[in-house]
N, C-alpha and C positions, 0 to 999 in steps of 0.2 A: 908562732899561735900567741904570744903576747902581744905582737901589733894587731893583730885579731882582735882580740879581749880589750884592747883598748880603744879600736875604732865602735863597737859595739856596746862600748857603755858611754864613750861620747857621743853617740847618732842618739841612745837614749837619752840623754841630757839632755841635747838639743832639742829633741819632737816635745820630751816630758816640758821643757821651760816653756813652749809654744803653746802644748796642751793646757796649762793651770793658767793663761789668760783668757782663753775663750771656754773654759771649762771648769767656773768655781766649784768651792766645794763646797754643799747643798745641806750635811747632817754630818755627823760623825757617831757613831755605835759601838758603845767598848771602845772610845778613840780612834775606830776605821773608818776614814773616810769614804765617804761615799759625793762623787758628783751631780751635779745639776744634772749631766747628759744620761746620766745612767737613769735617773728616777723618772724622765720624760720617757725615756726608751721604753720602759716598764711599764709608767702610766697609761700613754701612748695603745700601746701595743694591747692591754687589758681593755682597754675603751673603744679599740677596733672589733677584739676578739669576742666581747659579750654580747655585742647585736642590741644591748640595752640603752637605757639612757646611760651617757656618760657621767662618770663619775668627777667631781668639780675636785681641784688642787686638796683641798685639808680634807674632802674624802678621801682618796686617794692614800691622803699622807698617812694615816691611821692603818690604811691596811697594809703599806710596805714596811711602816717601822714594826709589826707584828712579824711579818715574814721575815724581815731582817736579824729579830731576835732571837727568830729559832734556828737561824743561821749560825747568829754567833753564839749559840748555846752547843749546835752541832760543831762546830770547831773547839771551845772550850774542850768539846767530849774526844777532841782529835779524831773527828768522823773523816774527816780530810785524807786522816793518814793512812786509812785501812787499804789495804792492795786491791782492793777489788773496787772504792772509787778512786786510787787511783791512776788503775789498769784503764777502768771507761773513759774518765776523764780524756786521758792523752790518748785515748785510739781516736774519741769523739773528738779532740782539737784538731791532731791530725787531718780526720776528713774535712773538717769546715776551714781548714787554713787552706788546703791545695788550691782551692780558684785564686789566692794570692801570691803563689810560690810556681806560678805556671803562664807561660807568655800563649794567655788565648790567642795572640793575633797569629803564634806559628801553627794552631790546630787548624783556623779559618784560613790559612794562606795554603796550609797540606792539602785540605780538603777541597781548596777550588783547583789548584794542582789537578788533582786527580779528573775534578770535573770536566776541565780547561782539555785536557788530554782526550778523556772521553767523546767530548765534544765534537773535537776535531777528526776524530774516526768515526762515530757514529752522526755527525749530527746532519750530513750531508743527506742519509739515506732514511736514516730515522729507523725506527722498527718496524716491522710488517709481522701480523699475526696471522700463523698458519695452521693446517693440521694436515696429515698427508696419509694416503694409502700405500703403504711401503711392503715391498718384497723383497728381503735380505737376500744378495747372491755373493757370495763369497768367491774369491778369486781361485779357489781350487776347486771350486763346481765345475761339475762336468759342460758342455755346450749346451744338452741335454734338459738339464736342469734348470740353465739360463733360459733358455727358448720356453720351455713351459711357463717360467715366471714372465716373459713377458707377454705370452699366451692371454695368460688369467688378467693382466695389467689391460690390455685391450679390449679384453670382454667388459670388468670392472668400466672402463673408459666410455664404452659404448651406453652399457646402461645409463650412466651418467649422461650421457646424448640424450640417450630416451626420456629423461625425466625423475632419473630413481634418486633417491638421498645418497647422500656422502654413506649412510652407512648401509645400506643394500647395497650400492656397489663394492663396498669392503667387503662385503658378506660372498659375493662372487669370485673377488680374490682368495679367500679365505682368512681375510684380518680383521679380529675381535674387535667389536664398539671401544673398548679400554684404550685402543692402540690409536683412536683419531682425537684423542685430545688435544684442541691448537695449545699452541705454545707462542711466542715472541722470540724472532734472532735481528742479529745487526750484523752489517757487515763484517765476514771473519770469520762468523761461528761455523758456517755450515759449508758444506762442501759447493766448489764454485757455479757449477752446473743449476745444484739446487737453490743457490742464491738468485740466481743470473734471471732463470723464471720466477721467481716466488716475490723478486722487486717489482720485476716487468708484468707481473699480473694485473688486472684491476682488480677492486672490492669485490667479493663476492663472485667471483668466477674460479676457473678449475683449470687446469693444466692437462696439457696431452698427457700419456706416459713418458717421463723421462729416465735416462739410465745416468748414476751415477757413481762412483767408485764401490761404495754400502750394496748398491742394487737398484730396485725399479721405483719410481715415484710418481703418485699422481697427488697434486697440492691444489689444496683448497685455500684461497687466500680471504681472507675476513673482514681484515683492514691494516692499514697504516697510522703510525703515529709519529710526528717529529720528536727529538732529543727536545727535553724541557728547558727550563731555566733552574739557575742553579739552586733556588728555593724550594723547588721542587724534591731535589736529590741529597740536599747539603745534611736533614738528618740522619740518610742511612750511611752518607761516606764517613760522617764523622763515628757514627757507632763502629762501621767497620775500621776506621783508624784505632779507636781507642782498643780494640781487641789486638789488635797489632800493636800495642805500645807507644801509641804517639804521645800521652802523657808524659810517660819519662824524657822523650825529647824535648816536650816543650818545658820540662822543668830544669833540665841542663841548658837549653837557651835563655831560661829565665835566670840562670844562676851567670851564664857568661855577661848579661845584661848587666845583671847587677855587678858584678866584678868590675866590670869597665865604669860604672857612675861612680863604686867608689874606691876608683883611684886606681885598679889596675894590681894593686897589692896581694889580693885576696885569690884564691881559688873558685872555681862557681860552686861550692859545695860548701865552702867557709862562707862567701857571699848570702848564700840561701838562707845559712843558719843562722847570720846577721837580722836577716829581712825577717825571718821565724821567730826571733826573739823580740822582735820591734813593733809586730802587728797589731797586740791591742792597743797602744798608744797611737800607733802611726793610722791607723784606720779605728775611728770610733765605733763606728757599726760593729764590728767584728769586735772590739773589745767590751761592749756590751752584751752583743750575743754571746760572749765566753764568760761572762760574770753570770747571767741568768742561768746555763746551761752548770756551771758549776754550783749555784747555788741550790739548783733547782735540785738537782744530786742529793746535794747536804740536807734541803729542806725535806725532803724523801725519806731520808734513812731515819733524821730523828723524829718525823713526827709518825713515821713507824713505832718506833721504841717508845716513843713517850705517849702516845697517845691511840692509834690505829688497832696497833696489835695486844694494848693493856685493855680498850674496851670492845675488843668483838673477841678475848680468850680470857676474861676474866671472869668465869660465870658466880661466884659469890660476891663480886663487883655489880653485877649486872642486876642480881637477884635485889641485893641490898637497894639499889637504888631504883629500883621497879617499886619497893616496897613505901618507898620513900616519897616517892611521884605519884602512885596508883593513883590517884584522882585523875593527873594528867591526860590517862589512857582509858579512852570510850571505843564500842562498836557502834557504828550506827546502825546495826543491824546486830541477832542475834546470828551467830558462830555453831558450825559444829566441830566439835574437837574431837578426833577418831580415826576411824579408817574403813574403807570399803574392802569389804571382805570378798574374794572370789576362791568358790570351791568348786568341788564336784558331788560332794558326802554331804549332806544336813548334816551328821554327826560332828565335821566337824566345821560348820559353821555353829552349831552349839556351841561346841566346848571353846571357840574364838568367843564368842559373847561372855562364857564364864571365865577364861584366863586374864584374857584382858581385862576385862570389867572396868574398873576407874582407875587400872594401872597408870604411870604418866607415859605418854609418846615415846619417851627416850627407851623404855623396854618393853616396846612393842616388838621392835627385833627380836631381841633377847628368848621372848616367850615363844615368837614365831620358830626360833631356830630348837628350841629345847621342845618343842612338843608337836610341830607340824613340818619336820623334813626328818626323812626317812630314804633309803638306796637312793642318796646323792640328790637328790630332788625333794621341791616342797609342795607338800598337797593342798596349799593355799598357796594368795597372792593378795599382799597387801598394798592401796593406796593411803597414805596416813598423812595430817596434816591438820591446818586450822583453817575449817573452810566456810567461806564466805557465799553467798546464793548466787547462783551461775559460775561456780568457780569447779563445780563437780555436776555432771550429769544426773549420776545416781544418787549424789548426796541431796540437789534437788527434789528430785523424785521419792525416796526412802526417810528422809527425813525432814523437809521441808512441804514435802507433797506440790509439787512444783513441774512443769515438765513431764518430758517419759522418759528417762533415765538416760544413761552412757551408753558406749561402747562396752561390749562383751572381751574378757581376756581371753585369748586362742587358748583353746585344752578345756576351757573352764564352762559351767553351765549353770552354775549358781551365784547369786553376787547379794549382799547382805550390808549392813554398815552396824559397828559398833562403835561405841562412841560418847558422848552425851552433847547437848545446847548448852552454851554458854552465853549469858545475856551479857558479860562485862570482861575484860582479860582479867584472870584470876593469878597468871604466873607472867613472868616478864617473856617467855618464850611463846605466850598468846601473842604479841606483840612486838617479836624480838628486832625487827629490824629499827622500829622505832625508837625501840629502847635504846638498843647499842649507839641508833645514829645521836639520838638526847645525851648517851652518857659521853659521847665523843667530845661534842659539844660542852658538858662539863669541866669534862678536865682539859681542854685548850683553854678555856677560861682562868681556870687554876693556875693553868703552869703559864701562861702571860702574866698573869699578874706576881708571880714569882719572877717572871724573866724581865718585866718591867722594875723591880726594885733591883735584880741583881745588873742589871747594862744599864751604864748612863748614855743618854739618849739625846743629844744636844742639835738642835734644828737652828740654820742661820736664815728667820724669816724675811731680811730681806733678798736673799738670794731666792728663797722660797716665790716671793710677788714676779720673778723674771722666768718663773717657768714657763715655757711656750709662749713667750714673750718677750723674746731679744733678737738682735741680729744675727 
């Protein structure tokens, strides 16, 4: 074990020394080094994904620093030690590392072996597509039963000779249409008596009645095709092999190969463990992918805690923010704040208008339950919200005098509205989505100012000049 650990350490040092020369440090954030390749990987991926105008190096630099500052804060909060984070990261890293720890050539070779074997047995004759009228006759059946089946098949054959369809001929023999579905066979899949005739028939022709150990058949041959090229079957063969556990065998093969390359002193399992520990430094694309995944998990967790949840759930803060920035929120056209009421009793509608009155929308459900709920059912139905013209047919007609109305609720005969027209937002609830979005931006800006003061950011401007501009 000691020799195994020393080998792993030595290999890691060797790989790291080579990587340092080829991949200089671009920046340090809170003392943590960030290589040029990581920045290039992130910037190029961002530019490719947005589909918009590509960001320059300087433009992306500020976005990247903001992102890394949030990750640094997440690490300072020890979010990377949470069991949920550790489990998710380890599980996904194992999946992403899998292609590097198996012998893909092994899988390919195993797949081609199966193809070559099938090609040798099927390739000469290929496939034939047939259907058959079939009357089963068991060995224990009487001679009379055998003769009756043979007679029915002769009648069916005569029908076919007379121009009847395959289905019509089958009906004479008492065979249902659902038993006539075409199927493909290759040599060795059916009785020899059946195969010899099926492969000898010309396309679109039928046979005379023939006897196999299973009974009597009249074969209709629809066509044939040769055994295809490897590429046609490769996907299906590999799927079959994976269901049989071929990746475990490929992993063992890779372990044996690595153990040999490492001098033969390690078991295949130990050699795989060494290789696994070197993946991030040995394969830059894998290293950058894992950094992206690691930081992405932390970014999501810390932003949820520091921005997204606070902005979405702090009702008092949203109300305060709206009040302070009320001038920034306007309607392009008046809106209706209230509800569409469906009922069967005009008195329920009148009561709804009185009870809901100018009550906040948030109180509508409670009022409805207190006054319109009896015998386990509601006597009215509501569609509540802030409605713009075009968002609800009944609001358009009954409030704004436009259109023909909407659809009635099943089981109700009366429809009316309760609420009032508002010319501009009066509460953050009237424009909640916009307020939440703006408040998130406000919180993020304050947070980033704090992080910029808290963590030291150092950028090597000479290395920055070489981004996407080096051999």
